[in-house]
C-alpha positions as CSV (number, residue, x, y, z in Angstrom):
1,M,18.2,-5.4,-9.8
2,E,15.4,-4.5,-7.4
3,I,11.9,-5.5,-8.3
4,Q,9.3,-2.8,-7.8
5,R,6.3,-3.9,-5.8
6,Q,2.9,-2.3,-5.4
7,G,0.0,-2.8,-3.0
8,I,-3.4,-3.9,-4.1
9,I,-6.5,-3.5,-1.9
10,V,-9.2,-6.0,-2.7
11,W,-12.7,-5.5,-1.4
12,F,-14.6,-8.9,-1.1
13,Q,-18.0,-10.1,-0.1
14,H,-17.2,-13.2,1.9
15,R,-14.2,-14.1,4.1
16,K,-14.2,-17.7,2.8
17,N,-12.8,-16.6,-0.6
18,I,-9.5,-15.4,0.9
19,K,-7.7,-18.6,-0.3
20,Q,-8.5,-17.6,-3.9
21,I,-7.3,-14.1,-3.4
22,R,-4.0,-15.3,-1.9
23,K,-3.0,-16.8,-5.3
24,F,-2.5,-13.4,-6.9
25,G,0.2,-12.0,-4.7
26,N,1.6,-11.9,-1.1
27,L,-1.3,-11.5,1.3
28,I,-0.3,-9.0,3.9
29,Y,-3.5,-8.2,5.8
30,V,-7.1,-9.2,5.9
31,S,-9.8,-7.2,7.6
32,S,-12.8,-9.4,8.4
33,K,-14.9,-6.6,9.7
34,L,-14.5,-4.2,6.8
35,R,-14.0,-7.1,4.3
36,Y,-10.9,-6.1,2.5
37,A,-7.4,-7.6,1.9
38,V,-4.1,-6.1,1.1
39,L,-1.8,-7.8,-1.4
40,Y,1.6,-7.0,-2.7
41,A,2.6,-7.9,-6.3
42,D,5.2,-7.0,-8.9
43,Q,4.5,-3.7,-10.7
44,I,5.1,-5.4,-14.0
45,E,2.2,-7.8,-13.5
46,I,-0.2,-5.4,-11.8
47,D,-2.5,-4.8,-14.9
48,S,-3.1,-8.5,-15.5
49,I,-3.6,-9.2,-11.8
50,V,-6.2,-6.4,-11.4
51,T,-8.2,-7.6,-14.4
52,D,-8.1,-11.2,-13.1
53,L,-9.3,-10.0,-9.7
54,E,-12.1,-7.9,-11.1
55,K,-13.4,-10.9,-13.0
56,L,-14.0,-12.9,-9.8
57,P,-17.6,-12.9,-8.7
58,F,-17.0,-12.3,-5.0
59,V,-14.8,-9.2,-5.5
60,S,-16.6,-5.9,-5.1
61,K,-13.8,-3.4,-5.9
62,V,-10.0,-3.4,-6.5
63,D,-7.9,-0.3,-5.5
64,L,-4.2,0.3,-6.2
65,S,-1.8,1.8,-3.7
66,Q,-0.3,5.1,-4.8
67,K,2.9,4.8,-2.6
68,P,5.3,3.9,-5.4
69,F,4.4,7.1,-7.3
70,M,4.6,9.5,-4.3
71,K,7.8,11.4,-3.5
72,T,9.4,10.0,-0.3
73,D,12.7,11.9,-0.4
74,F,12.3,14.6,2.2
75,E,14.8,17.5,2.5
76,N,16.0,18.5,5.9
77,A,14.7,22.0,6.8
78,L,17.2,24.4,8.1
79,P,16.6,25.1,11.8
80,D,15.3,28.6,12.6
81,K,18.2,30.8,13.8
82,A,16.0,32.4,16.5
83,K,15.4,28.9,18.1
84,I,19.1,28.1,18.2
85,Y,19.9,31.2,20.2
86,D,17.0,30.5,22.6
87,Y,18.4,27.2,23.5
88,K,21.9,28.6,24.3
89,M,20.6,31.4,26.6
90,G,20.5,29.1,29.7
91,L,24.2,28.2,29.4
């Protein structure tokens, strides 16, 4: 059984608090200039993690990634018949 994961973007005030943010999931990226961190956590625990993060005094805002809810299965478009004939003209 595959565990569904979701990204959490945490906007913080000071870089020294990253150690506390790391406890809530897998820390993937930290931007010191824009002051945000990207975490990954299980989708089952997302609600409790977001509420716990919002309670921290140094956290400005918490955003969730929408990637698990977006359609990522793309259908192959049929090639245009006019283009197929254009490529064969030089042979």
